[in-house]
N, C-alpha and C positions, 0 to 999 in steps of 0.2 A: 780190385779196388787199390791195393797197394801198388801194383804195377803202374796203373794210371797215375797215382800220385807222384811216383818217381819220375815218370815221363813229364809231368807238368813241371816238377822242380827242375829237371834238366833243361826243359825248354825255357824256363825263367832265366837260368844261368846263361844259356846261349844267347838270350836277348840282351842281357847286360853286357856280354862280351862284344856283341855286334854293335851296341851303342858306343862302346869304348873305341872299337875300331873306326867307326864313322868319325867320332870325334878327333882321332888321331889324323884320319885322312882330310878332315876339314882344316885341322891346323896347318897341314902341309899346303893345302890350296890357298890359304890366306896370304901366302908369300907372293901370289900373283898380284898384278896391279889392278885387275879387274875381275869382279866375281859377282854372282847373283846372290841377293839377300832373300832368305825364306822367313816368312812371317806367318803367323797364325791369325786368322781372321775369323770372326763369327759368321756363320751362314745363316740363311733364312730360317732354317729349322733349328736354330740355336746350337748346332754342332759346330766344332771348330775344325778349320781345314787349312792346309798349307797353300800359301799364295806366293808366287815369284814376283817380287817387287823391284823393278829396274829403274825406278823413276829417280832414285838418288843419284844414279850414275848415268842417265841418259845424256847424250851428246847431240847437240844439233848439227844438222848436215854441214853448215857452214863454219862450224867452230873448229878450231885447231887444237890439238893437244900440244903440250910443250915438246918441243924438239923437233917434231915432224908432223906434217898434215896427216900422216897415215901411220902414227905411232901405235905399235903393238908389242908389248915386252915379250921377249923371247922366253920360252920355257926354260926353267932352270936345268943345268946339266949336272947329272949325278954320275958318280963312278960306280963301278960294279960293286966294290966294298961297301958303298953307301947303301947300295940296294939290298945287299945281303943283310946289313944291319937292320934295316927297315923291316925285312921280312921276319927276322928273328924277334924283333920288337913286337910286331904285329901278333906273332904267336904267344908271346909272353902275356900280352894284353888280353888276348882271348881266353887263355887258361885262367888268368887271374879273374876276369869277369865271370867266367863260369863258376869257380869256386865261390866267389862272393855271393852269387846268386843261390847256389845250392845251400850254402851255410845259413843265409838270411831266411829261406823258406822252409828249411827242414827243422821239425821239432821232435824231440825224442817222445816216444811212447812211454807212458808211466804206468806201472802196475800198481794195483791198490796196495796199501800197507799190510803186510802179512803178519802183523802182530809185533814186528821187531822195530817198528818206526822207520824202516828203510824203504826207499823208492829206487827201483832199479829200471834201467832202459832195456827195452826189448824190441825186436823187430816184428813181433807178432802183433796183430791187430788188438787194440785195447777193447775191453768188454763195454758195450754201449750202456750209457747212463739211462736209468729209468725215466720214462716220460710219461705224462698224463695220457690216459687211454682216450682215443678219439671216438666219440659216440657213433655208432653205425647209422647209416642213413635210415629215415623212417620206412623206406620201401621194404627193408629187411624185416620190419616188425609187423606181424599179422595182428588181427584183432585179438586172437587168443593170447599173444605175447603181451600186448598192451593190458588186457584185464588181468592177467597173471602178475604183471609187474605192480599194477595199482593195488590189487588185493594184498599182495605180499608186503607192501610198504605200510598199509593201514592195519597194523596188528594191535591186538589188545594190549600187549606190553608197552607200546608207544602211548597209548591213551591213559594208561595207568599214571604215567608221568605228567602228561599234559593236564589231565583232570585235576591233578593235585596243584599244579602251577597256577591254574585259574580259579581255584576255589577260594573265594574271599567272603568274610562274614557280612560286609555291607558293599554296596556298589550303586547307590542311589544316582540318578542321572545328574551330571554336572558338578558331582562331588570331586574331592581330591582323589578319592579311590577311583572313580570313574576315569579321571584324567591319567592316573598311574597306569591303569590297564591300558588305556588308549596309547600312551607312549610306549609301552612294552610291546604292543602289537605293531606299532609303527617300526620299532627297532627290528622286530623279527622280519617283517617285510624288507626292510633295508638290507639285513644280513643276507636275505635270500636274493638280493638284486632285483627286486620287483617294483622298482621306481615307485615308492609309496608316496601318497599325498594325502592331505588333511582337508576336509569339508567343514568350515566353522559356521555355526548358525547361533543366533541370540534369541533364544525362545522365552516364552512365559509359561512357567509351571505352576500349578497350584499346589499349596502346601498347607498343612494345618497351622493354626495360629497358636504358638507356643504359649502366649500370655492369655489367649481366650479360648479354652478347649471346646470343641463341639460337645453339645450336651443334649440329652433326651429326658424330658420330665413326663411322668405318667403317675398321676395321684401323688403319693409319698415316695414313689421310687424315682430316683435320679441316677442316670447312667452317662458316664464319660468315657466313651469308646476311644481307643488309640488309633484304630483303623479309620480310614476316610475315603471318600470318593473324590478324586480330582475332577475339576471343572464343574463341581456342583455349584448352583446358584447360592450365594451366601444369604443369610437372613434367618429370621425367626418366624416360625409358622405354628398355629394351633389349629386342630381339627379333629373330627371323629376318628378314631383307630379302626381301620378296615383291613382284614387278611384277604390277600388277593392271589394266593398260591404262587405261581411262577411270573405273574404279570404278563402272560400272553394275552393276545387279543381275546381269544376264546375264554380265557379264565376271567378277564375283566367283564366280558359281556354277560357271563353267568352270574357274577357279582352283582352287576348293575340291576339285574332283574330282581334282586332281593334287597339290596342295600344301596342307597344313593351315594355314588362316588364323588359327587360335587363337593369340593372343599375338604375332602377326607385326606387322611395321612395313611397311605397304603404301606402295609407290611408285607413283604414279599421274601420268598426264598429264592436263593441264587440257583441258577441252573436253566437248562433248555434254551434260553436266549441270552444274549449279552446284557450286561448291566446298563449300558446306555440304552439299549431297546426297552428294557424294563421301565426305566425313568420316562422315556419318551412316550411309551403307551399309557403310562399313568397320567402324564401331563395332558395327553390328548383327550383322556377321559374326565378331565376336570379335577384330578387330585391336587392337593396343595403341597405335598411332600412325600417322600418315599424313604422307608427303612428296609435294609436288605441284611439277610443273615444266612449262614450256612446250616441247613438242616442235615441231621445225621443220616437220613434216609439217602441223601444224594451225595454227601461228603463224609467219609470216615475220618473224622477229626475230632479232637477233644472240643467240648462245648465252650470252652473259653478262648477259642482261636479267634484272633482279630483278622478282619478281612480288608485288604486294600484293593483299589482299582480305579478306574476313571469312567465317566458318564458323558463323554463327548461323543456324539453320534457322527463320527467321522475319524479322520487321521490327520496327524500333523499339528502344528501349533494353531489352536483355534482363533488366535488373534491376528493371524496373517493367512486367512483362507484363500487358496488358490495361487499364492505367490510365496517365495522364499523368505525366511527370517534372517536376511543378511544384515550386517550392522549398517550398511549404507542405504538400506531400503527406505525410500521416502514415499509412504502411502498415507492416506487418510485413515484414522482409527476405524477398524471394522471388526465384526466378530462373525465367527462361523455360524451357519443356520443350524449347525448340529448341537450347539450348546444348549444345555437343558434350561427350561423356563422356571424350575421349581428346585427347591433344595433337596438333597439326597445324602444319606448317610448309612454307614454300615454299623451293625451292632452284632455282638456274639450270640451264640445259640442259646446261652443261659439267659441273656437279656431278653430274647425273643420269647423263651418259654415263660418268663415272668409276665410279659405283655399278654401272651395268649391265654394264660390261665385266668385273666381278669377281663378278656376282651368282650365276652357275651355275645349276644346276637344269634341269628339262625345258624344252623348246622351247614358246613361246606360240603359235606359228603365225602365218599371214600377217595375220590380223586384229588381232593385237597388235603388229605392227611399225610403228615410226615412221620417221624420217628422220635420226635421229642417226647420224653416221658411225662405223664400226667397232664397232657394237653389235648384238648377236645377239638381244636382246629375249627372253632366257630368263626363267622364272617365279621362279627362285631358291628360297629356303627352306632354303638351306645354311649362310649365314654371318649372324652377328648384327650389328646395327647399333644405335647408341645416339642418341636424339633428346632434346635438352634445350631446353624452351621456357620463357622467363622473362618473358614479358609481364606487364604490370602495369596495373591499372585506374586511370584518371585521370578526376577529376570536370571536366566542361566545361560552360561556359554557352553555349548556342547560340541563334540568333535566327532565327526564320522571319519574313520580311518580306511584307506584303500590301498590295495596292492594289485599288480596286474602282470600276468604273463601273456605276452603279445603273440598274436596269431602270425602264421607265416604267409598265409595267402590272403585272408580277409581280416586284418587286424582291426578294422573298424566295425566288425560284427562281434558282439561279446556276449558270453554267458555270465551272469552275475550270481555269485553264492554270498549269502548275507546272514548275519547273526547279531542280535542285540547283546551287548554286554553289561546293561544296567538291569537292576531289579529292585523290588521293594525291600528285600532283605538279602538273604545269601543267594537266592535265585539259582539254586545248583541246576535244577532241571531246565529253567527258563533261559538261563545265560551261560552258565559254566559249561554245560555239555556242548551247546551250539558254538560257542567260541572255541572250544578245543577242537571240534570238528572242522572249523574253519581253518584253524592254523595247520592241523595235520594234513588237510587236503592241499593247502598252499606249499607245505614242504614236499608232498608227495609229487604234485605235478612239476614243481621245480626240479626235483631230482630225475624225473622221467625225461625232461627236456634237456637238462645239462649233462646227464651221465648216461642215459639210455637211448638217446637219439629220437625221442619223440618230438614230432613237428606238428603241433595243433594248427589246424587251418584258421581258426577263429580265436580271439582273445578270451582269457578268463580273468574276471575281476573278483577280488575278494573284498568284501565290505563288512566292517564292523560298526554297528550302529549305536547311537546313544539315545536315551529317552524313549526307549521302546514300550515301556510300562505306562506311558502317558498317551498311548495311541500311536505307536510307530511314527513318533515325531521325527527323529533323525532321518529315517528312510524317506518319509514323505516330503520333507524340506529338501532333500536332495533331488527327489523327482520334480518338484515344483521349480527348483532352481535351474535345472538343466534339461527341461523336458524337451526342447527343440533338439538337443543333440542326443537324447536318451532313447525316445519312444520309438525312433526308426532304426535304432542300432542294436538294441538289447534283444538278442534271440529268446532267452529265457531267464526268469528269476527262480532260483531255488533257495527256499527258505530253510534255515537249519535250526531254528528255535524249537525247543522242546522235541527234538527227534527222538528222544528216549524217555518214555514214561512208564514203561514196563517191558516184558520180553515175550509174551505169549501170542500176541496179536499184532496186526498192522492196519493202519488206516491212512487215508491221504485225501487231500482236497486239491484240485487242479483244474486248469483250463482243459476242455476236451481235446485241444490240439496236442496235449502231452499224454493222453490215455494210451496210445500204442507204445510209446517209448516207455511208459510205466510198465506196461505189461511185459515188454522184453526184458526190462532191467529186473523185474521181480523173478523172472526165471533164472537170472545169473547170480542172485545173491541168495545164500542160505538163511533160512529162519534161525535166529540165535538159539544155540543149544539143540538144534534139529539137524537131520541129515538131509532133509529135502529143502527145496527152494521156498522162498516167500510165496511164490505163485502156486505151487502145490498146496501148501499149508493153508492157503486162503481161499481154497475152493476151486483152483485151476480155472476152467472156462467160465465159472460163476464168481470170479474174482471181483467183478465191479460192484456186485451186491454187497459183498462182504467188506470191501475196502473203501469204496468211494463215499465221501461225505460232502455236504454243501459247504463251500468256503464262507465262513462267518466274517462279519465287519471286524471282529477282534483278531482275525488271523493276520500276522505280520506280512503275508503275501498279498493280502486283499487290495491294498492301494496300488501295487504294481499291476494287478489284473484289471480292476474296476476302475481305477483313476488313470493309469497311464497306458492301459491297453497292451500290456506285456504278458505272454504266456507264463504262468507261474505255478508253483506247486509247494504245498506243505505237506510233510508226512510224519508219522509218528509210530514207533513201537510201543504197544500199550499192554496192559494187563487185561485179561478177559473178565475180571471182576469190576471193571469200571462201570460206574452207574451213570456217569455223565461223559459228554464228548470231550471234556478238557480234564487235565491232570487235577486230581483233588486238591493238591496243596499249592496251586498257582494262587498268587496273591496273598500268601500267608507266610509266616516265619517258619513254617514246616517244610518249606521247599529247600531242603538241605540234602547232603549227601547221604545221611543215614536213611532218610525215608525212600530215597530213590534206590539204594542199595536193597532195601526191603522189597520193593516192587520188582526188582530185577533178580532176586534171590542171590544178591551179592555178585552179580555178573554184569555189572554196569560197564565196565571197559570193553567186554565182549560184545554187548548190545550196541554200544557206541561205535565199535569198529564196523559193525554190520551196517549202521546207519550211514557211516562215512562211505563205505563201499557203494551203498545204493545211490547216494548223492554224487560220488565221484564216477560211477559208471554212466549215470545219466549225463554228467558234464562231458565225460570222455566221448560219448556217442555224438553229442551236439557239436563238438569242436573237431572231431576227427573226420567224419564222413563228408563226402562231397555234398550229398543232399541232406538238408536239415531235417531231422526227424520230427516234424510237426504235421501231424495227420489232419489235413483240413476237412477230410470226409467225416470226422468223428463229431463235428458241430452239427451236422444235419439232423441228428437224433433229438438233441435239446431243442433246436429251433422248431422241429415238427411238433414236438410235444407241447411247446408254448403256443404254436399257431392252433392247435386242436383245442386248448383251454380257452383261447379267445373266441374260437368258433362257438363254443359251448356258452360262454357268457353272453355274447351277442344274440344268440338264439333265444336265451332265456329272457333278456330284456325285451327282445322283439315280441316275443309271445305274450309278455306281460303288458304290452302296450307302452312301454317306456322308451322304446327306440324305434325309429323309422328311417327307412332308406340308408341304412348303414350295413355294409357287407365287408368281411374280412378276406374277400376274394383277391383283392390286389396285394395283400400281405401274403397270401397263398402263392401268388405268382412270383413274388419276390423270393419266397422260400425255394421255388422251382428254379429261379435264376441263380441262387447260391448253389443248388445241387448241380446244375450244368456247369458252373464255373469250377466247382470241386472236381467233377469229372474231366473237365478239360486239363486241369493241373495234373490229374493222375495219368491222362494220356501223354502230356508233355514229358512227364517223368520217364515214361516207357520209351519214349522216342528221342530222348536227349543223351548226348555223350556227356556223362556227368564228370568225366575226367578233364573236359574242356572248362577251365575256370571261368571264362566269361560266359558261357552258356549256364553253367551251374549257378553263377552269380544271379543272372537274370531270373531264373526259375525260383531260387531261394527268396529273392526280393518279393516276388508275387506271394509266396507263402507267408512271409512276414507281415504282409499288409492286412491279413485277415483279422487278428485280434484287435489291432489299432482302429480298423475300419468299423468295428462293432461298438466304438464309443459314439454316443449321440452328438452330432454337432449342433443340436437344437436346444441344449440346455446350458446354463451358466456354470463354469467350473467353480465359481465362488459360492453359489447357492446349491449346486448339485454336483459335488466332486466326483461321485461315483457314477460315471456317465455310461457305463457299459449296458448294452441293450439286454443282455442275458443275465449278467451277474451283478448289475449296478443296484443302486438304491434310489427310488424315485417314482414319479408318476410316468416317466418315459419308459420304463422297462416293460418287457412283454409279460412278466408276472403280474405287474401292477395293473396293466391294461385288462388282464384277465379277471381281475377283481374289481375293476371300476364300476360304479353304479351311476355316476353322473353322465347323462348321455352326451353332453357337449364335450366334457373332458375326454370321454372315451373315444369320440369321433376324431377329436384333434390328435390325440396321442397315437391313435391307430394309423392316421395318415402319416405322421412323422416317423413312426416306427417302420412303416412300409418303406420309406425312402431311405431310411438308415440301413436297413437290411439289403436293399437294392444297391445302395452305394457300396456296400461291402462286396457284393457279388461283382460289381463293376470293377473294383479296385483289384480283385483277384485275376481279371482277364489280362491285365498287363497294357495292351495297346488300346488307345481309345476308339480306333476304327473296328476293334474286335468286340466291342461292348454288346452284351445281350440286351436287345431292344423290345423283347417280347412283352415286356409289361406295359 
């Protein structure tokens, strides 16, 4: 390298000397009367070239120069002495030019200061300055390398600090604290270079009236609870007090046989179904109001614990159903069909015990008994009670915050990871843990891309939602606002809310498309404080029975699956002593760090790290591989089960003489069409070169159509937002058809469901000329 540098420097000097010689030669030539002028002209390719220009000195053939018609100056005559001097001058100029070139281009090498403040010149090469390491290409990173990197970065030590950072005593939706957290998350995404943006909505949230508290009157007893149920119908109602257990349909059917529910005020214990479903069931049975409490049999809480929640049978802002709550939205006033028609209010277990001691009426039986002391759990119906609900609507501005790591092959296909940051109180389990996992995953994937050479094929979006406690308001408004650009592009939604509720067991709710990916991921993540994997700890091949749970309407992933048709998952590490499917402290002031530490045996950061690894590995697989890990064959089982239930219902109604000329055979054929389409995709996978990006894209698009095509096109998104044929809510679902008793309704919905399922099978085929027309 040094030799090459010297040669270059010498060449530079020679060029300067040569230029000097040419200049001298030109000056001598100027003594002649005629000479050619050299000019630089731009060429067509914008480069400059030398052009001989004789126009200034051109002479017409008939023109005469002064003195003679054929005048040509004679060349100058030089003596030998003059020639010798010129040669010597040329040599001196050449040497001078060489030296000038060498000096101007040569720079001395400088050694580092050796402690004496001195810098010395040396002819040895200088030591190279340190430079930022260039990330290796992704081709050099195996799947094992990537999983090792991801797990190594998601350590319990990191989560100890992050959990402390996001632990706040209050974080109600739209509050100053909520905005402060949003700004902090935005700044974190900005620091990571994740191009953050904010999605702003103006929503109506129902709050207690500080001047007129909600009140319950029962004889001489007056209760003024602090907890409340958002979106309850305001008003004052009086009616007979009736105990209805959990408020499930079977519970209320049992009570109806012994006590008239028309106009009653139902007292229900929380659990088994959502608060909104309890109120909806009560309203359909003719009750005038509902009171809900936490029974110690289901929730291990002190009996003075206040309960908070919402009773909107839906998600999002119920006053802008089906469309987003943007500030410029101009729609006629409308309300969600899921808003309750009766008042609803929470009370403490102590207040419930006082009511049950005086309720009277027939015995409810062993299935209706809880664990409140000195309470018989009779059904009541003999004494009136008054419920007064004075909740008010408040307009709130809420911010959803996003960051993105863009994919390198298909950046318009993305996996979304989301967590709500608001809560009724501290919300440590509900909001702090999920937000901490979201941030650490963002940091981890950022480092893997920037420092380790990871090149995700698809994008990863990190979302922090607001107003989750009011029914996934922030997330649903985002879905409503950008549905046309979301539903066909989001590969999967991974919900991070409540991922840590304990440490000994594991449960999940998900689209069947994700079952195979869940299974493989469970094999790669260890159960916290165990040496074996989650897969082995949860029964290995029997894991589905131990792990899978139905996805409820309260699940933050539910609107993504049932409303938007996006494959979604929620998962939770739980304690084995859980008596309910949900965390016992949700919706209370007891959802704090101390109670979660008790549930995890003070290993919260370790369990959180395991949860982050599970979500991170699912994400990694979805954005890394050529083929999307969405198993279309796994839907065949749930579809077949639903079709068999419909066959059973139709046969029963036919045998009872209530149904004629109706057969589910066409639905069964549509089921067969789905199976053939799924098999065709499996064959295409086997016969496709998945390293061909275009071929992989075409095949992945066919896979992504499945979930979205299961949304019924025959129902209104305003009246029936959860349109999913399998997991939705409404008369259009296969589960509802299997319970339908109205012959006309059953026949109509059966026909629509048949074409919904057939349409899904058609969408999976890809080309219209390949559609299965056997139906």
